[in-house]
C-alpha positions in Angstrom: 88.2 74.2 8.6 86.8 77.6 10.6 89.7 78.4 13.3 87.7 81.1 15.4 84.8 80.5 18.1 83.6 82.3 20.9 82.4 81.1 24.4 80.1 82.6 26.7 81.0 80.1 29.4 82.0 81.2 32.6 82.6 77.8 34.1 86.5 77.4 34.0 86.4 73.4 34.1 83.9 73.4 31.4 85.6 76.2 29.2 89.0 74.5 29.4 87.6 71.1 28.4 85.5 72.5 25.6 88.6 74.7 24.4 90.7 71.3 24.3 88.6 69.2 22.4 88.0 72.0 19.8 91.7 72.6 19.3 92.5 68.8 19.2 89.6 67.4 17.5 88.2 70.3 15.3 91.5 72.4 14.9 89.1 75.4 16.3 90.3 78.1 18.3 87.9 79.1 21.3 88.1 82.6 22.7 86.6 83.7 25.9 84.1 86.2 26.4 83.5 87.7 30.0 80.7 90.0 28.9 78.1 90.8 26.4 80.3 94.0 25.2 83.3 91.8 25.1 81.6 89.2 23.4 80.1 91.2 20.5 83.7 92.9 19.9 85.3 89.5 19.5 82.5 88.3 17.1 82.9 91.5 14.8 86.8 91.6 15.4 87.8 88.1 14.5 84.7 87.1 12.4 83.8 84.0 14.2 81.1 82.1 13.1 80.1 80.1 16.4 79.0 81.1 19.7 78.9 78.3 22.5 76.6 79.4 25.2 76.3 77.6 29.0 72.7 77.1 28.9 72.5 75.0 32.6 69.7 76.5 34.5 71.7 76.4 37.5 74.8 77.8 36.0 73.4 80.4 33.6 75.3 83.8 33.7 73.4 86.6 34.5 74.1 88.5 31.4 73.0 85.7 29.2 69.6 87.2 28.9 71.1 90.6 27.8 73.3 88.7 25.2 70.3 86.7 23.6 68.4 90.1 23.6 71.1 91.5 21.5 71.3 88.5 19.4 67.6 88.6 18.6 67.8 92.5 17.6 70.0 91.2 15.2 73.2 92.9 16.6 75.1 90.1 14.7 72.8 89.0 11.8 74.7 85.6 11.1 75.9 83.2 13.7 75.9 79.7 14.7 74.8 79.5 18.2 75.5 76.1 20.2 74.0 75.6 23.6 76.0 73.4 26.1 74.1 71.8 28.9 71.9 69.5 30.1 68.2 68.4 29.1 66.6 71.3 30.1 66.7 75.1 29.4 66.2 77.7 32.1 62.5 78.8 31.6 63.0 82.6 31.2 65.8 82.0 28.5 63.9 79.0 27.0 61.9 81.0 24.1 65.4 82.6 23.2 67.6 79.7 23.3 65.3 77.9 21.3 65.1 80.5 18.4 69.0 81.3 18.4 70.5 77.7 19.0 71.3 75.5 15.9 73.0 72.8 17.8 73.5 71.6 21.2 76.3 69.8 23.0 75.1 67.6 25.8 77.3 67.3 29.2 77.7 65.4 32.2 79.1 66.9 35.1 81.3 69.5 33.8 82.4 67.2 30.5 81.0 67.3 26.9 79.5 64.2 26.0 81.1 64.0 22.7 80.0 60.6 21.8 76.4 62.1 21.8 77.2 65.1 19.7 75.2 65.7 16.3 76.9 64.6 13.4 76.3 68.0 11.6 78.4 69.7 14.5 81.6 69.7 12.5 80.2 71.0 9.4 78.7 73.5 11.4 82.1 74.6 12.7 83.8 74.3 9.4 81.2 76.5 7.7 82.4 79.9 6.2 79.5 81.8 7.5 77.0 81.5 10.3 73.2 80.9 9.7 71.0 83.8 9.3 69.4 84.6 13.0 65.8 84.9 13.3 64.2 88.3 12.7 61.1 89.5 14.6 58.4 91.9 13.7 56.3 93.7 16.6 53.3 95.7 16.5 52.1 97.1 19.6 49.2 99.6 20.2 46.7 100.0 23.0 48.6 98.1 25.4 48.4 94.9 22.7 51.4 93.5 21.2 51.6 91.2 18.7 55.1 89.5 17.8 56.1 87.2 15.0 59.1 85.5 13.5 57.3 84.2 10.4 58.9 86.6 7.5 55.9 85.0 5.6 53.8 87.0 7.6 55.4 90.5 7.6 54.1 91.6 4.3 50.6 91.3 5.7 51.4 93.2 8.8 53.0 95.8 6.9 49.9 96.3 4.7 47.4 96.1 7.4 49.5 99.0 9.1 49.5 101.2 6.2 45.6 101.3 6.1 45.0 100.6 9.6 44.0 104.4 9.9 41.9 104.6 6.7 38.4 104.6 7.0 37.6 101.5 5.1 36.1 97.7 5.6 39.0 95.1 6.1 38.4 91.5 5.8 40.6 89.0 7.9 40.8 85.4 6.7 42.5 82.6 8.9 41.7 79.3 10.8 40.1 79.6 14.2 42.5 80.4 17.0 45.1 82.3 14.8 44.4 85.8 16.3 42.0 87.8 14.1 40.6 89.3 17.1 44.0 90.5 18.5 44.7 91.8 15.2 41.5 93.6 14.7 41.9 95.2 18.1 45.3 96.2 17.1 43.9 97.8 13.9 41.5 99.8 15.9 43.8 101.1 18.5 46.2 102.2 15.2 43.2 104.2 13.9 42.0 107.8 14.7 39.0 105.7 16.4 41.2 104.3 19.2 39.3 106.3 21.8 35.9 105.1 20.6 34.3 101.8 21.5 35.4 98.3 20.0 32.8 95.8 19.6 33.3 92.2 19.0 30.5 89.8 17.7 31.1 86.1 17.1 28.3 85.4 14.7 28.6 82.0 14.9 28.0 81.8 18.6 24.3 83.1 18.2 21.3 81.2 16.7 20.8 82.3 13.5 17.4 83.8 14.3 18.9 86.3 16.9 21.8 87.3 14.7 20.1 90.0 12.9 18.9 91.3 16.6 22.1 91.3 18.1 23.7 93.2 14.9 20.9 95.8 14.3 19.0 95.8 17.7 15.0 95.5 18.0 12.0 97.1 19.2 9.7 95.9 22.0 7.4 93.2 20.4 9.2 92.7 17.3 9.3 88.9 18.1 8.3 86.7 20.8 10.7 87.4 24.1 11.5 91.0 22.8 10.1 92.6 26.0 12.0 96.0 25.8 14.0 97.9 22.8 17.7 96.9 22.4 20.2 98.7 20.8 22.4 96.4 18.2 26.2 96.1 18.0 26.2 99.0 15.1 24.8 101.2 17.2 27.0 100.1 20.5 29.9 100.7 18.5 28.9 104.3 17.7 32.0 106.0 15.8 34.3 103.1 16.9 35.0 99.8 15.4 32.7 96.7 15.0 34.5 93.3 14.5 32.0 90.5 12.7 33.7 87.3 13.3 32.6 84.2 11.4 30.3 85.9 8.8 30.3 82.8 6.6 27.4 82.0 9.2 25.2 84.9 8.0 22.2 83.6 5.7 21.7 85.3 2.4 19.0 87.9 3.8 21.3 88.8 6.6 24.3 89.2 3.9 22.0 91.7 1.9 21.5 93.8 5.0 25.2 93.7 5.7 26.1 94.9 2.3 23.6 97.8 2.6 25.5 98.8 5.6 29.1 98.7 4.2 27.7 100.6 1.2 25.3 103.2 2.5 25.5 102.9 6.6 21.8 102.4 6.6 20.0 99.8 8.5 16.7 99.2 10.5 16.0 97.8 13.8 14.2 94.6 13.7 10.5 95.4 14.1 10.8 99.1 12.8 10.8 100.8 9.5 13.0 103.9 10.9 16.3 104.1 9.0 19.3 104.6 10.8 22.8 105.3 9.9 26.0 103.6 11.2 29.1 105.4 11.6 31.3 102.2 12.8 34.0 101.1 11.0 33.7 97.6 9.9 36.0 94.5 10.3 35.0 91.2 9.3 36.3 88.0 9.7 36.0 84.2 8.7 37.7 81.0 9.2 36.6 79.5 5.8 37.3 80.3 2.2 34.4 82.7 1.3 35.5 82.3 -2.3 34.6 78.6 -2.3 31.0 79.5 -0.4 30.5 82.1 -3.3 31.3 79.6 -6.0 28.6 77.3 -4.1 26.0 80.2 -4.0 26.1 79.8 -0.2 27.7 83.3 0.0 26.6 86.6 -2.0 29.3 87.3 -4.7 28.4 91.2 -4.6 29.2 91.2 -0.5 32.3 89.0 -1.3 33.7 91.2 -4.0 33.1 94.1 -1.8 35.1 92.5 1.1 37.6 91.2 -1.1 39.0 94.8 -1.9 41.2 94.8 1.4 41.6 91.0 2.2 44.4 89.8 4.5 45.1 86.2 5.5 46.6 85.2 8.7 48.6 81.9 8.8 47.9 79.1 10.4 50.3 78.3 13.5 51.6 75.3 12.0 52.8 77.6 9.2 54.8 79.9 12.3 56.8 77.0 13.2 59.3 79.9 14.8 56.5 81.4 16.8 55.4 78.1 18.6 58.0 78.2 21.2 57.7 81.9 22.0 53.6 81.6 22.4 54.1 78.5 24.2 56.3 80.2 26.8 53.9 83.0 27.0 51.1 80.8 27.9 53.2 79.0 30.4 54.1 82.4 32.2 50.3 83.1 32.1 49.4 79.9 33.6 52.0 80.1 36.3 50.8 83.3 37.6 47.4 82.3 37.5 47.7 78.9 39.4 50.6 80.2 41.6 52.8 77.6 40.3 56.7 78.1 40.2 58.1 76.4 36.9 62.3 77.1 36.7 63.1 74.5 33.8 61.5 73.4 30.4 63.0 70.4 28.7 64.5 70.8 25.2 62.5 67.7 24.1 59.1 69.2 25.5 59.8 72.3 23.3 60.6 69.8 20.2 57.3 68.1 20.6 55.5 71.4 20.5 57.2 72.4 17.0 56.6 69.2 15.7 52.5 69.0 16.1 50.1 70.4 13.6 48.2 72.6 15.9 44.7 72.4 14.0 43.2 74.4 17.0 46.3 77.2 16.7 46.9 79.6 19.6 43.9 78.6 21.7 44.9 74.8 21.5 48.1 75.8 22.2 47.1 78.0 25.2 44.9 75.2 26.6 47.8 72.5 26.2 50.5 74.8 28.2 47.9 75.2 31.0 47.5 71.6 31.3 51.1 70.8 31.3 51.7 73.5 33.9 48.9 72.0 36.1 50.5 68.4 35.6 54.2 69.7 36.3 56.6 68.6 39.1 59.6 69.6 40.4 59.4 72.9 38.9 60.2 71.5 35.6 58.2 70.7 32.4 58.9 67.6 30.6 57.2 65.5 27.9 55.5 63.6 30.8 53.3 66.7 31.4 52.0 66.9 27.7 48.7 65.0 26.3 49.4 61.9 24.6 47.9 63.6 21.7 50.8 65.8 20.8 52.7 62.9 19.9 50.2 61.2 17.2 50.8 63.8 14.5 53.8 65.8 13.1 53.6 69.4 11.9 53.2 70.0 7.9 54.4 73.8 7.5 54.1 73.3 3.8 50.8 72.6 3.7 48.3 75.3 3.2 45.2 73.7 4.8 44.8 71.5 7.6 47.6 68.9 8.1 46.9 65.1 7.4 46.7 62.9 10.4 49.9 60.4 10.2 50.0 57.2 11.8 52.2 54.4 12.1 49.4 51.8 12.4 47.0 53.0 9.8 47.3 54.9 6.3 46.5 58.5 6.5 43.4 58.5 4.4 42.0 55.4 6.2 42.7 57.0 9.8 41.2 60.4 8.8 38.1 58.4 7.7 37.9 56.5 10.8 38.2 59.6 12.9 35.7 61.4 11.1 33.4 58.6 11.3 33.9 58.3 15.1 33.5 62.0 15.5 30.0 61.8 13.7 28.7 58.9 15.8 29.6 61.0 19.2 28.2 64.2 17.9 24.8 62.3 16.6 24.3 60.4 20.2 25.2 63.5 22.2 22.5 65.6 19.9 20.2 63.0 20.6 21.0 62.8 24.4 20.1 66.5 24.6 17.0 66.8 22.3 19.2 68.3 19.4 19.7 71.5 21.4 22.9 73.1 20.4 23.8 74.9 23.9 23.2 72.0 25.9 24.9 69.5 23.5 28.1 72.0 23.5 28.3 72.0 27.3 28.1 68.5 27.4 30.9 67.7 25.1 32.8 70.6 26.8 33.2 72.9 23.6 31.9 76.1 22.6 28.8 76.5 20.7 31.1 78.0 17.9 33.1 74.7 17.8 29.9 72.6 18.2 28.2 74.4 15.0 31.6 74.1 12.7 31.7 70.4 13.5 28.3 70.2 12.6 28.5 72.1 9.4 31.7 70.2 8.3 30.3 66.9 9.0 26.6 67.6 7.3 24.7 67.5 10.4 23.4 71.1 10.5 19.6 69.7 10.0 19.9 67.8 13.3 20.2 71.3 15.3 17.1 72.4 17.1 15.5 75.4 15.0 
């Protein structure tokens, strides 16, 4: 058995109780660390593989935050971290504790409830080496920060940073809510154009017949309602950066014009024959597979192959399981500040539910659920009672590349998916009929964005029902 462990526990009664039990039941010698410096020295000197940390919100040591920061910075690359405490973590430390802890010892009063200890605890103590601690990669620029513990995402970020300062068009592919806009802004701020404008246009939020005008501008009288000249996003971006999101909604004619701008920089305002030249750097984004659209002749192959030169894929949140809790705690903090609500504790079960859900809406959905939880919270503590019942219906499937299958204990997965799709279609058809098939009014009535409505209609084959 491994014979060395270290404890960052300053409660004398709890420490002595843990020390006795480890010695008699597991033949493991526990050493006391009074400070971060002494703890790191003990870990290195005695090559201990296990660290016990007091995680009780009311008894957490002031230096615990500094210790967790050291561990997340890979001061010690391998270590089994075991938290000792009740059902909740202190909110300021909940993210780091969730990332680092591989086991938990529940306590009552100042005594460990050994009957409730996990079966793998003995194996953890006997392991010759600790587990690898999570590695973090952070990209910062222009006051923005992107942090991830998903090692599969690291190469994509490295490659993006290598070309951020180059004057080339970049294609970002990822599901809605995966952070494409934030990443595009980081690219802009790490480029020589950082002091120039950054323009963002979500093409899916516009009626199809207005996209061209929004992109290139128009002259007075170019079409009904064009009462004055209007500059387009290419002109507004100047020598800065223009992000075109959801380019899959562009029709074939608009794709031709976009390809021309990419290759020569040339374009004309709607209603004008005067050729202008764009000096903006272009970043385009899509949340669908352009290659599949190209195969179905719904997206021009010449434009796709032109964009495909520098294509970068953003993983879905369900594929970044280690990032879920850090993002959740960030959104909780934002909501607490926004609504002036104090949250001191977060239940570990609350965090486990977040890690188990598949998050089809990715970061945007996570942010909304955390806002809801904060508003429902009581006694300055977040519990599973504050979460939407929706989060208990499914479980994450990180191994899947595309959207997770809905799992139900009542209906087979395929049947449940069919039932939900049929119900969703009926709701959309009824809402469209009630609002004269007007997309804006229908989206408002359903409480979703125009972009979200457009994608649902497209997926369910209801595009013909939209008001033209």
